C-alpha positions as CSV (number, residue, x, y, z in Angstrom):
1,X,-4.9,19.6,-21.6
2,X,-1.3,20.5,-22.2
3,X,-0.5,24.0,-23.6
4,X,2.3,25.5,-25.5
5,X,4.5,28.2,-24.0
6,X,2.4,30.9,-25.6
7,X,-0.7,29.6,-23.9
8,X,-2.3,27.9,-26.9
9,X,-3.6,24.4,-26.8
10,X,-1.6,21.7,-28.5
11,X,-4.2,20.5,-30.9
12,X,-2.3,17.4,-31.9
13,X,-1.9,16.3,-28.3
14,X,-5.6,17.1,-27.6
15,X,-6.8,15.1,-30.6
16,X,-4.6,12.2,-29.6
17,X,-5.9,12.1,-26.1
18,X,-9.5,12.3,-27.3
19,X,-8.9,9.5,-29.8
20,X,-7.4,7.3,-27.1
21,X,-10.3,8.0,-24.7
22,X,-12.8,7.2,-27.4
23,X,-11.1,4.0,-28.4
24,X,-10.8,3.1,-24.7
25,X,-14.5,3.6,-24.1
26,X,-15.5,1.5,-27.1
27,X,-13.1,-1.3,-26.3
28,X,-14.1,-1.4,-22.6
29,X,-17.7,-1.9,-23.7
30,X,-16.7,-4.6,-26.2
31,X,-14.4,-6.4,-23.7
32,X,-16.7,-6.2,-20.7
33,X,-20.2,-6.7,-22.2
34,X,-20.2,-10.5,-22.1
35,X,-18.9,-10.8,-18.6
36,X,-21.2,-8.1,-17.2
37,X,-24.2,-9.4,-19.1
38,X,-23.8,-12.9,-17.7
39,X,-22.9,-11.9,-14.1
40,X,-25.3,-11.5,-11.2
41,X,-22.7,-9.2,-9.5
42,X,-23.4,-6.6,-12.2
43,X,-27.2,-7.2,-12.3
44,X,-26.8,-8.8,-15.7
45,X,-26.3,-5.3,-17.2
46,X,-24.1,-5.8,-20.2
47,X,-23.5,-2.0,-20.3
48,X,-22.4,-1.8,-16.6
49,X,-18.7,-1.0,-17.3
50,X,-19.4,1.1,-20.4
51,X,-21.7,3.4,-18.4
52,X,-19.1,3.8,-15.6
53,X,-16.3,4.4,-18.1
54,X,-18.3,6.9,-20.1
55,X,-19.3,8.8,-16.9
56,X,-15.7,9.1,-15.8
57,X,-14.6,10.1,-19.3
58,X,-17.1,13.0,-19.0
59,X,-15.9,14.0,-15.6
60,X,-12.3,13.7,-16.8
61,X,-13.0,16.0,-19.8
62,X,-14.6,18.6,-17.6
63,X,-11.6,18.5,-15.2
64,X,-9.3,18.8,-18.2
65,X,-11.0,22.0,-19.4
66,X,-11.0,23.5,-15.9
67,X,-7.3,22.6,-15.2
68,X,-6.3,24.0,-18.6
69,X,-7.4,27.4,-17.2
70,X,-5.4,27.0,-14.0
71,X,-1.9,28.4,-13.6
72,X,0.2,25.3,-12.8
73,X,2.7,27.5,-10.8
74,X,0.0,27.8,-8.1
75,X,0.4,24.1,-7.4
76,X,3.6,24.9,-5.5
77,X,1.5,26.3,-2.6
78,X,-0.6,23.0,-2.5
79,X,2.4,20.7,-2.5
80,X,2.8,20.2,1.3
81,X,-0.9,19.7,2.1
82,X,-1.2,17.2,-0.8
83,X,1.9,15.3,0.4
84,X,0.4,15.0,3.9
85,X,-3.0,13.9,2.6
86,X,-1.3,11.3,0.3
87,X,0.7,9.8,3.2
88,X,-2.4,9.6,5.3
89,X,-4.3,7.9,2.4
90,X,-1.4,5.4,2.0
91,X,-1.7,4.5,5.7
92,X,-5.5,4.5,5.9
93,X,-5.8,2.0,3.0
94,X,-4.5,-0.8,5.2
95,X,-7.7,-0.6,7.2
96,X,-9.7,-1.8,4.1
97,X,-10.3,-5.3,2.9
98,X,-7.9,-6.3,0.1
99,X,-8.8,-7.5,-3.4
100,X,-7.0,-10.5,-4.8
101,X,-4.5,-10.5,-2.0
102,X,-3.6,-6.8,-2.4
103,X,-4.7,-3.9,-0.2
104,X,-4.9,-0.9,-2.6
105,X,-8.4,0.6,-2.6
106,X,-10.3,2.9,-0.2
107,X,-14.1,2.4,-0.7
108,X,-16.2,5.5,-0.4
109,X,-19.9,4.8,0.4
110,X,-19.9,1.8,-2.0
111,X,-20.2,4.2,-4.9
112,X,-16.6,5.0,-5.8
113,X,-13.1,4.0,-4.7
114,X,-9.7,5.7,-4.3
115,X,-6.4,4.1,-5.0
116,X,-3.9,6.0,-2.9
117,X,-0.9,4.6,-4.9
118,X,-2.2,6.2,-8.0
119,X,-2.6,9.6,-6.2
120,X,0.9,9.2,-4.8
121,X,2.7,8.8,-8.1
122,X,1.4,12.2,-9.2
123,X,1.7,14.1,-5.9
124,X,5.4,13.0,-5.7
125,X,5.7,14.8,-9.1
126,X,4.7,18.1,-7.5
127,X,7.3,17.8,-4.7
128,X,10.1,16.8,-7.0
129,X,9.4,19.6,-9.5
130,X,9.2,22.3,-6.9
131,X,12.3,21.1,-5.0
132,X,14.5,20.5,-8.1
133,X,13.7,23.9,-9.5
134,X,15.0,25.4,-6.2
135,X,18.0,23.2,-6.2
136,X,19.2,24.2,-9.6
137,X,22.7,23.2,-10.6
138,X,23.3,21.6,-7.1
139,X,21.4,18.6,-8.6
140,X,24.8,17.6,-10.0
141,X,26.1,16.7,-6.6
142,X,25.4,13.1,-5.9
143,X,24.8,13.2,-2.1
144,X,23.1,16.6,-2.1
145,X,21.3,16.5,-5.4
146,X,20.5,12.8,-6.1
147,X,20.3,10.9,-2.8
148,X,17.6,13.1,-1.2
149,X,15.2,12.5,-4.0
150,X,15.8,8.8,-4.1
151,X,15.0,8.6,-0.4
152,X,11.7,10.5,-0.9
153,X,10.9,8.1,-3.8
154,X,11.9,5.1,-1.6
155,X,9.6,6.3,1.2
156,X,6.5,6.5,-1.1
157,X,7.5,3.4,-3.0
158,X,7.9,1.5,0.3
159,X,4.4,2.4,1.4
160,X,3.0,1.4,-2.0
161,X,5.0,-1.8,-1.9
162,X,3.5,-2.7,1.5
163,X,0.1,-2.7,-0.4
164,X,1.6,-5.5,-2.6
165,X,1.7,-3.1,-5.6
166,X,5.2,-3.6,-7.0
167,X,4.4,-2.1,-10.4
168,X,3.5,1.4,-9.2
169,X,6.4,1.3,-6.7
170,X,8.8,0.7,-9.6
171,X,7.1,3.4,-11.6
172,X,7.7,5.9,-8.8
173,X,11.4,5.1,-8.6
174,X,12.0,4.9,-12.3
175,X,10.2,8.2,-13.1
176,X,12.1,9.9,-10.2
177,X,15.3,8.9,-11.9
178,X,14.1,10.2,-15.3
179,X,13.2,13.5,-13.6
180,X,16.6,13.7,-11.8
181,X,18.2,13.3,-15.2
182,X,16.0,15.9,-16.8
183,X,16.9,18.3,-14.0
184,X,20.6,18.1,-15.0
185,X,22.1,15.4,-12.8
186,X,25.4,13.7,-13.8
187,X,24.5,10.7,-16.0
188,X,27.3,8.6,-14.4
189,X,25.7,9.1,-11.0
190,X,22.5,7.7,-12.4
191,X,24.1,4.8,-14.2
192,X,25.8,3.8,-10.9
193,X,22.3,3.3,-9.5
194,X,21.4,0.7,-12.0
195,X,23.1,-2.4,-10.4
196,X,21.8,-1.8,-6.8
197,X,18.2,-1.0,-8.0
198,X,18.2,-4.0,-10.3
199,X,19.3,-6.2,-7.4
200,X,16.5,-4.7,-5.2
201,X,14.0,-5.5,-7.9
202,X,15.2,-9.2,-8.1
203,X,15.0,-9.4,-4.3
204,X,11.4,-8.2,-4.1
205,X,10.4,-10.5,-6.9
206,X,12.0,-13.6,-5.3
207,X,10.7,-12.9,-1.8
208,X,7.0,-13.2,-3.0
209,X,6.0,-16.5,-4.7
210,X,3.2,-14.9,-6.7
211,X,5.6,-12.4,-8.2
212,X,8.1,-15.2,-9.1
213,X,5.2,-17.2,-10.6
214,X,4.4,-14.2,-12.8
215,X,7.9,-13.9,-14.0
216,X,8.3,-17.6,-14.8
217,X,4.8,-17.7,-16.3
218,X,5.8,-14.8,-18.5
219,X,9.1,-16.4,-19.6
220,X,7.7,-19.9,-20.1
221,X,3.8,-19.6,-20.4
222,X,3.3,-22.9,-22.2
223,X,5.2,-24.8,-19.5
224,X,2.2,-24.6,-17.3
225,X,-0.7,-23.4,-19.5
226,X,-3.4,-24.2,-16.9
227,X,-1.9,-22.4,-14.0
228,X,1.0,-19.9,-14.0
229,X,1.0,-19.5,-17.7
230,X,-2.8,-19.4,-18.1
231,X,-3.3,-15.6,-18.4
232,X,-0.5,-15.1,-20.9
233,X,-1.4,-18.2,-23.0
234,X,-5.0,-16.9,-23.3
235,X,-3.8,-13.4,-24.2
236,X,-1.5,-14.8,-26.9
237,X,-4.3,-16.9,-28.3
238,X,-6.5,-13.8,-28.5
239,X,-3.7,-11.7,-30.2
240,X,-2.9,-14.6,-32.6
241,X,-6.5,-15.3,-33.6
242,X,-6.9,-11.6,-34.6
243,X,-4.5,-11.8,-37.5
244,X,-4.0,-8.7,-39.6
245,X,-7.5,-7.2,-39.6
246,X,-9.1,-8.8,-36.6
247,X,-12.2,-10.9,-36.2
248,X,-14.4,-7.7,-35.9
249,X,-15.5,-5.3,-33.2
250,X,-17.4,-7.1,-30.5
251,X,-16.7,-10.6,-31.8
252,X,-13.9,-11.7,-29.5
253,X,-14.2,-15.2,-28.2
254,X,-11.4,-15.1,-25.6
255,X,-13.3,-12.5,-23.6
256,X,-16.0,-15.1,-22.9
257,X,-14.4,-16.3,-19.6
258,X,-11.1,-17.3,-21.1
259,X,-9.3,-14.1,-20.5
260,X,-9.2,-13.0,-16.8
261,X,-10.1,-9.3,-16.4
262,X,-10.6,-8.8,-20.2
263,X,-11.8,-5.2,-19.8
264,X,-8.7,-3.9,-17.8
265,X,-5.6,-6.0,-17.4
266,X,-6.0,-7.8,-20.7
267,X,-7.9,-5.3,-22.8
268,X,-5.0,-5.1,-25.3
269,X,-5.5,-8.8,-26.1
270,X,-9.1,-8.2,-26.9
271,X,-8.1,-5.2,-29.1
272,X,-5.7,-7.4,-30.9
273,X,-8.3,-10.1,-31.4
274,X,-11.1,-7.8,-32.6
275,X,-9.1,-5.1,-34.5
276,X,-6.1,-7.1,-35.5
277,X,-2.4,-6.1,-36.0
278,X,-3.4,-2.9,-37.7
279,X,-5.6,-1.8,-34.8
280,X,-2.8,-2.5,-32.4
281,X,-0.3,-0.6,-34.4
282,X,-2.6,2.4,-34.6
283,X,-3.0,2.5,-30.9
284,X,0.7,2.2,-30.2
285,X,1.4,5.0,-32.7
286,X,-1.1,7.2,-30.8
287,X,0.8,6.6,-27.6
288,X,4.1,7.5,-29.4
289,X,2.5,10.8,-30.6
290,X,1.3,11.4,-27.0
291,X,4.8,11.0,-25.7
292,X,6.3,13.1,-28.5
293,X,4.0,16.0,-28.0
294,X,4.5,15.8,-24.2
295,X,8.3,16.0,-24.6
296,X,7.8,18.9,-27.0
297,X,5.7,20.8,-24.5
298,X,8.2,20.1,-21.7
299,X,11.1,21.5,-23.7
300,X,9.1,24.7,-24.5
301,X,7.8,25.3,-21.0
302,X,8.3,28.8,-19.6
303,X,10.2,27.7,-16.5
304,X,12.1,24.7,-15.0
305,X,9.1,23.8,-12.8
306,X,6.8,23.5,-15.9
307,X,9.5,21.5,-17.7
308,X,9.9,19.0,-14.8
309,X,6.2,18.6,-14.3
310,X,5.7,17.8,-18.0
311,X,8.6,15.4,-18.1
312,X,7.4,13.5,-15.0
313,X,3.8,13.3,-16.2
314,X,4.6,12.2,-19.7
315,X,7.2,9.7,-18.4
316,X,4.4,8.0,-16.4
């Protein structure tokens, strides 16, 4: 729960987050009920994913309340231990069996799982904010102020990339650049990084056939609608059939084994089909409000550390 500089809770941000969580729970239930109810893997329990999502929403709400009472400046003392734990998790994850060709999860007793890459993208925030606050105006020096942070980002992004998780690796690097900019780096130094980083991105996409297939499938989904373009074609059919007002909550047809992973990767397609264009616009507006209030809080933070923490979190 983000607070203003005077310690009061930002009611607009709080309300926005609660609305997004509520919509998310309802739509996860709607998108997953058919798959879960017809699958032996989930004991034919159509509320399986809803109950899990609702439980974690409650846990998240409690954590939000507790953390809102916590002085974020105390996180500075926890930075080094958290960095060490995160690196260990990113290494340990390779000892677990992968899912869909990617090794990303650590299973804990068959009850819950941890995704170290998700932990990493937030722990790196703490290090960057603490270090950049100390560095001050020296951040304007390219070799002393920019390169060290890019190397740290590259280290964590490299470990995440080894898990076949290009998306979070890209997020770590891009948000690091945003944070360097917010800390006061020379804009020309950052613009000079665009060509080599873009070239690296192209390289990593072309070196893995499944990534290249995703790109070509995205650009030309109807060229191969049964294979590389299948997911996107089905999601477009879902969005298109929703029209302006949607077919109605719970009435999606594409979630019935047409859309792969309808309750997570393609949930927005289900939202578009059931709630229509208006529902999609409302959700997008809520995210714009979330970003706006986050930036507002970062600008009004009491110190540089708070500003950089808020910038990094809202950027992600």
